[in-house]
C-alpha positions in Angstrom: 20.6 -41.1 -19.3 21.6 -38.5 -16.5 23.7 -36.0 -19.0 20.6 -36.3 -21.4 18.5 -34.7 -19.7 21.1 -32.7 -17.9 22.0 -30.7 -21.2 18.1 -30.8 -21.7 17.5 -28.4 -18.9 20.5 -25.8 -18.6 20.7 -24.9 -22.5 20.6 -21.5 -23.0 17.1 -21.2 -25.3 14.9 -22.6 -22.4 16.8 -20.6 -19.9 15.5 -17.5 -21.2 12.3 -18.8 -21.9 12.0 -19.5 -18.5 13.5 -16.0 -17.3 10.9 -14.3 -19.5 8.0 -16.2 -18.3 8.8 -15.7 -15.1 8.9 -12.0 -15.4 6.1 -11.9 -17.7 3.9 -13.9 -14.1 5.8 -10.6 -12.3 4.4 -8.2 -14.7 1.0 -9.8 -14.7 1.0 -9.8 -10.4 2.6 -6.1 -10.1 -0.8 -4.8 -12.7 -3.6 -6.7 -10.7 -0.9 -5.5 -6.8 -1.6 -1.8 -8.6 -5.3 -2.3 -10.0 -6.9 -4.3 -6.3 -5.0 -2.4 -3.9 -6.5 1.4 -4.5 -9.8 -0.9 -4.8 -8.9 -2.5 -0.9 -7.8 1.1 0.1 -11.2 3.5 -1.2 -13.5 2.3 1.8 -16.2 3.8 2.7 -13.9 4.9 5.4 -12.6 7.7 4.5 -14.5 10.3 4.4 -15.8 12.1 0.9 -14.4 15.8 0.2 -16.5 18.6 1.2 -17.9 16.2 4.5 -17.9 17.0 8.3 -15.3 15.4 9.9 -16.2 12.9 13.1 -16.1 14.2 15.8 -12.8 12.5 17.4 -10.1 12.9 20.6 -5.9 11.8 20.9 -3.6 13.1 23.5 -1.8 16.4 22.1 1.9 17.3 22.8 1.6 17.5 26.2 -1.0 14.8 27.3 -3.9 16.5 27.9 -6.8 15.6 25.6 -8.4 17.1 22.4 -11.6 16.9 20.5 -13.0 18.2 17.7 -15.3 19.5 18.4 -13.7 22.3 20.7 -12.6 24.1 17.5 -16.3 23.9 15.9 -17.1 26.8 13.9 -13.4 27.4 14.0 -10.3 26.9 10.8 -9.1 23.3 11.7 -5.3 21.6 10.3 -5.1 18.7 11.1 -1.8 16.9 9.4 -1.0 13.1 10.7 2.7 11.9 10.3 2.2 8.4 8.7 5.8 7.3 9.6 6.7 9.2 12.3 8.7 7.0 14.7 8.5 4.5 12.3 11.7 2.9 11.1 10.7 3.7 7.6 
């Protein structure tokens, strides 16, 4: 009896069908991920284009505080390094 079960599950057709099902499942999960994640990431925390930036205060490279309100009426370019000092 054991040899019959072993022969049944080790047939090449069954393995290729299983691989196809796994591949199909991975494609479906990847597609769902590609649709859902951007929608979750685009919440109301992101300011709309042309809107006024919220005031904030951050430490500068020399340790002093810098506030956006100190630059009101002037051109400001703000650039973040999202992976700075990370292993990524």
